[in-house]
N, C-alpha and C positions, 0 to 999 in steps of 0.2 A: 653268126651267133645262132645257137640252137633255140627253136621256139619252146616256150614254156608249156608243158603238157598239164592240163587240168585233170585232177583226180576226182572221179565220181564218189559221192558219199558211199555208195554200195561197195566200193573198193577199199575203203578205209577200215582200219581195225575197229571192231564193234564199239570199243569205249570212246572212239573219236567221232562217231556219227552223232549229229546233234540230238536226235530223239533218244538214242541209246545212252548217250552221254548224260542227258537230263535224268533218265531213269536211274542210272548207276551212281552219278555223282551229285545230282541236284541241280536245280535251275540256276543257282547263283554262279556256278563255274562256267556257264556258257557265255561266249562273247556275244556282242550285239549282232554280229553277222550270223552266228549260229542260231540265235533266237529267230531272226528274220527268215533264215533258211527253213526252219520248222514251219513257219507260216506259209511260205510259198510252195513247200513240198518238193519241187523238182526244178532243175535248171534247164539248160539247153543241151543239144547233142555235144557241144564243145565246152560247156561251162557248168560246173556243179551248182547246186542251189546256194552253197556257202560262197563260192566265188562270185555268183551273181549278186548276192547280198553285199559282199565286200565292195563290188562295183557301185552299187546304189549308195552305200555309205560314203564312199570316196567322193561321189558327186555332191553330197551335202556336207562335206568336210567332217564326217563322222559326228555330226551334230543332230541328235535325235529330235531336237526342237524344230530344226529345219525340215527334217523328214516328215514330222507331224503336220507341217503346212502344205505338203504336196497333196494334190488331188489325185483321184483315180486316173485321170487323163495324163497327169504329169508322170505317174509311175509307169503307165503303159508305153511310155516312150522308150523304156529299156527293153531291149530284145530279150524275150523269154518271160516278160511280165504281161500276162493277159489281164482281162477285166477281173476275173475271179481272184487271181493272186493279188492284184492291186487293191481290190475291195478288202481282202483279208488283212493286208497291212494297215490300211486306213482304219478299219474297224478295231484292230488291236490297239492302235495308238489312241484312238478315241476312248476305248475302255480304260486305258491307263490314265487318261486325263480325268475321266469321270470318277474313277476310284480315288484319285487325289482330292477331287472336289468334295467327295462324300466322307472323307476321313473325319472322325469326331473332332469337333473344335471346342476348345475351352471358351468360356465367355470372353469376348475380345473387347478391349477398351482402346479407343482411338486417342493417342496422345500427340501424334505428329503426322505430317504428310507421308512419311516413310511407312508408318503403320497402315495408312490407307492403301499405299502401293502394294505392300505385302499381302494385305487382306484380299485384294482383288486379283492377284496373280492366278488363282485357280480358274477364275471366270474369263480372264482376258488374255492370258498368255497364249500365243500361237494363233489368235483369231485374225482372220484376213478381211473381215468387214467390221465396220464401226458398230459398237454396242454402247448403249447409254444406260448406266446403272444409278440407282439411288442407294445410299447407305443410310438406314434409319437408325437414329440414336436415342438413348434415354437421356435424362437430364445430366447424368454423370458421364456421358459419352461412351456408354457401353453399346455394342452393336445389337440392335433388335433384329435386323434383317438386311440382306442384300437383295435388291429387287431390280430385275431387268425392266426397263421402261420402253426401250425401242431399239431396233437394229436397222442398219441400212446398207449402203454400199461401201466401197473401199475408201471413200473420202468424206462421207456425210451421213447423218442420220437425223430424222425429224423428231423433235421433242415437243409434246403438248404440255404447257404449264398446268392446265387443269388436271391432267392425269397425274403429274408429279405430286401435286399437293393433295389430291384425292387419296393417293396411296399413303402418303405420310399421315394424313388425318385418320384414315381407317385403322392404321397400326399404332395410333396414339404416340407417334414419334414426337420428341421434344425439339429435335433439330435434325437437319439432313446434310448429307455430303453428296455432291454430284461427281460422277466418274464416267469418263468415256475414253475409248482407245483411239489411237491414230495408227492404223495398220502400216502406214508408210514408215513409221519409226521416228518421224519428226514431231516432237511434242510442242512445237510453237503453236499457241492458240490462234485460230483463224478469227476474222472479224465476226463471223457467225457465232463462234464460241464465246467471244467477249460480249456480244449483244445478248445472247441467251443467258449468260451468267448474270449480267446486270439486271435483266428482267426478272429472273427467278429470285435473286437476292432482294429486290424491291418488294415482290409479292410476299416473300417469306417474312419480311419485317412487318408488313401490314397484317399478316396472319399470326404474328408472334410465333413463327416457326422458322427460325433462322437457318440460312444456308451457311455452314461453317467453312466450306472449301469446295473448290472444283478442281479435280485432278485429271490431267490428261495423261493417259497411260500408253507406254510402248513397252516392248519386250525387254529393253535394256535401260530405260530411264523414264522419268516422269516430270510433269510440270504442275506446280501447285499455285493456284491463284492467291491463296492465303499467304504462302511463303513470299510471293513476289509483291504483296501489298496492293493487289489490284482487285480484290474481291468487292 
């Protein structure tokens, strides 16, 4: 069987080179591999930047969400990806995440646990360590603010009840929702999750600042304490 020969970008017709293709036809016509090739600039002596990008995408099942979770060190495991190229990929994907986060939002009203899950996707999707957020609400359950309270490791984060309710009171919230992610993907609440929820619910009742739900977030599913009747 004859070996497959890789064609260098410089040897392609001008309209097929990623940079030139973007200029001639616009960014939307480029494949994911071609966009990544523009970021990394060059490949190896035996593999073009496009081929190298295709190799990276195959490794993550062509899933950009999985690619976004890769660290600089993860990317540097690919032959031809040095620190500078890896940083370019990580930075570009982070900019995309931030752009999504900063898109103008209409005033959002919480009506269900699914609303909570959708609201928190920009903050928690792709995160590899635990983040604990508060959603501060008006009396009619409109969102006042999403506030990061703490972040930790891959399996735990520390939450101070005094800080939780200080934030809520300062923003004149009428009720709050607790949200944190499980990077493992398993949304089953831990004993610590249950104890924390019980404690914060009790304090909220005493302050007339009720905790309406505690949602455990993963990239593909969620767990709602309110839905399960264990709030």
